[in-house]
N, C-alpha and C positions, 0 to 999 in steps of 0.2 A: 324681643331683640336684645334686651339686656342680658339674657342668659348667654349670649355669644360674646359678651364683653366681661372683662375683669379689670379692676383698677389695682395697680401695684405701685408701691412706693420705692424710693431710692434704696432703702435698707434691703429690700428684697432683690432689686436689680444687682446691688453690690455683692450679694451672696452668690450670684451667678458668675461674676467676673473675678472674684477674689477667693483665695483659699481660706475660708473661714468656717467656724463651726456651723453646721447645718447647710453648708453649700451643696452637699449631695442631695439633701431633702429639697432644696430650692430647684436644683436641676431636674429632679423627678417630677416636681409639681409643674414646672414649666413644660416639660415634655408631655405630661398629660393634657395640659391646656392646649398645646400646639396640636396634639392628636385630635382634640375636640374642635379645633378651628377657632379657638378664642382669639379675640382682639385685646391687646393689652393697652388700656387707656390710662393716660397720666396727664397731670396739669403741665402746661407749657414749660415750667421751670425745672421739671424732673431731670432732663438730661444735664442741665447745668449743675444741679445738685449732685448727681452721680460724678460728673467730671471734677467738681470741686473736692469731693472726698478723695478721689484718686490722686489729685494734685497734692492735697494736704498730706496724704500718706507718703508721697514721694519726697516732699520737702521737710516735713516735721514728724514723720512716723516715729512711734515710740514702742518700747517693749516688744521688739521683734515684729512690729506691724509696719515697719518701713518698707517701701517698695523701691527697687532699683529703677532707674529710668526705663530700662528694657521691660521690666515687669509692668510698670505703669502704662507704657505704650501698648503692651499686649492686652492689658485689662481695658484700656480706653477703646481699642479696636473691637474687643469682644462686646463691650457695652454698646458701641455704635451698631453692632450687628443685631442686637435684640430689637425686634420689630415693635417699638413703642409708638403708639398713636397719641400725639399730643392733641388734647381736645379743648375747645373753648365752648362757652355757652353764655348767652346774654345775662344769665342769673348767677354765674359761677362766683364772681367776686363778692357779690352781696351774700350769697348763701355761705361761702367760706367764712365771711365776717360774722354772720349770725351763729354758725356752728361754734366758732371759737368762743363766742360769748356764752352760748348755751352750755358748752362743755367745760368752761373754765380754762381754756387753753391760753397760755401767755403769748403765743405767736400764731400766725395763721398758716404757716407752711403745712402742718398736718391737716388742718381743717380744709385746705384746698383739695387734698386727696379724698377726704371724706365727702366733700361736696361733689367732686367728679363722680364718685361712685353713686352717690344719691341721685344726682341729675341724670345719670346714665342707667339707673335702675339695675345696678350690678353689685357684686361683692367687692370688698376692698381687702386686699391681703398685704400684710406687713410682717417684718421680722422685729419690729420695735415693740418690745414687751412693755416698756414704760408708757408708750402711747396707749396700748391696749388696756392697761390698768387704769389709766386716766379717764377713758371714755366708756368703758363697759360698766354697767349693762345698758347704758343709754343708746348705744349704737349697735344694733343687732346684725349689721351687714359687714362688720369688721372681723377678720379671721387672722390668726397668728400662724406663721409658717410652721411652728411646732405642732399645730393641730392636723396637719396634712398626714394622711396615712396612704402610702402608695398602694395601688391595687395589688392583690395577692401575687399575680404573676411577676410583678417587679420586685417582690420581696424575696423571691427564690434566687439563689445565687448559683 
């Protein structure tokens, strides 16, 4: 059953709703997953994390990264439309805490995503290269967005 699930983090969701480097890759990846009938699982705080980044980019965006209120609203609605399934598990909080300690992570946000993937026996995908560098090779179910290669038919233009 885990093969029908994939854990995604806020960095990946934001690639879908903002015009950022690799946004096209994220769109192709999500399209493949949707065609395969994947369920996107996330910890309960993921939507708030996405919304907070959108809000911050509206209020204090910098270096061309600022969003107008209209752009922020459009991104917010696009994020709401992504079918994220927030999951809970009786062991989630404990496992996230343990993973943060085992991996030397200073906060537990990222370890919650890792724990969701582990407890759901599925892959975890992120656009966060810093996280990937911090936990590899200890976590073999983590994949970076830039590792995705679209199927050959999607590469033809």
